[in-house]
N, C-alpha and C positions, 0 to 999 in steps of 0.2 A: 721543397724539394723538387729537383728539375733534372738531374741526371739518370739517364737509364738504368745505370748501374744501381742506383739507389732504389729505384722502384723494384728492379729484379731481386736484389738482396732482400728487401723487406718481404716480399710476397714467398720467396722461396724459403727464408729462415725463419719467419715469424709466425704467429697464431692468426687464426682466421675465425670470423664471425660473419655470419651471413643472415640477411633479412630479405623480405621481398623485394624491396626497392634498392637494396645496395649491399655490397660484400666489403668487409673491412680486413684488412691485413696489417698487423702490426708485430714491432719487435722493440724491445728495450733498448736503451741506448745508454752508454757509460756516463755521458755527462750531457746536460742542457746545452743548446736548446733542442725543443721537440721540433719535428718536421712532419710535415703533411703534404700529400701529394694525390693529385685527382685524376681519374681516368674515366672519361665520358665519351663512350663509343657513338658512332653514327646510328647504332641500333636505337639508341635513346631517342633520336630525332634529328631534325635540321640544326643548323648551325646557331640559329637564335635559341631554341630550346635546350640544345647541349650547354651554351653558355649560361642561360637561366638556372638550370640544374647545378651548375658548377659554380655560380654565385650563392645559391642557397646552401650548398654542402660547405662552401668555404665559411660563410657566416655561423653555420651549426657547429662545424669543427672548432672554430675559434673559440667558442664558449665552452668547449670540453676539454681544452688543453690546461693542465697544470703543470706548475714547476716541480712538484713533489715526485713526479715520475717521468723522467723523459722518455721519450718514444719516438719511433719512426714509423707513420701510418700511412698507408695507401688506402683512400677510399674509391671503390669501383662502383659505379651508378649502373643500374641494371634498367631495361626498358621501362619497367614499371614507374621508375622515379619520374618520368615525365607524365605518365598516366594518372598517377596517384600523389601529387606534391604534397598533399595535406597529410600524408603517411610518412614522408620523408624524415621529418623532426623526430619522430617517436622511433623510427627504425634505426637512426643514427645514434640515439641516446641509449636505446637498447643493446646495440652492438658494440658500441663503447664501453658500457659497463661489463659485458661479457669479455672483451679483450682485456680489459684491466683485471679481472679476476683470473682469467686464464694466463697472463703474463707474470702475476704473482705467485701462481702455482707451479709454473713451468721452472726447470733449473736453469 
C-alpha cells in the first residue's frame, strides 16, 4: 500500500485493534491480493530505529497474510515498538487475530 488515500480509507472505514507497541487498522477487500502499509513516526526514534522497526513489522506481517481473507491493513507503530522490540511479534499476532475476528463479525 503506497497511496495516502488507501491508508486514509483503511483507517477510517476499517476495524481497529490496539496493543502497547502498535495499532492495527484493517478492512475487508472484495478480491485478493491483500495489502499492508506501515506508519512509523519520528516519535518511535531516529531514521535507523524507524527503519529497523518497519523491517521487523514487514517480516511479521508477511507471515500473517493468507489468501482466504483478502484485507487492507495499516500497521501503526507506537514509541514502545522501539523500546520493547521483543514484544512486537506477540502484539502483532494478537492484534491480527483480533482484527480477523472483528472483520468476520462486522457486516
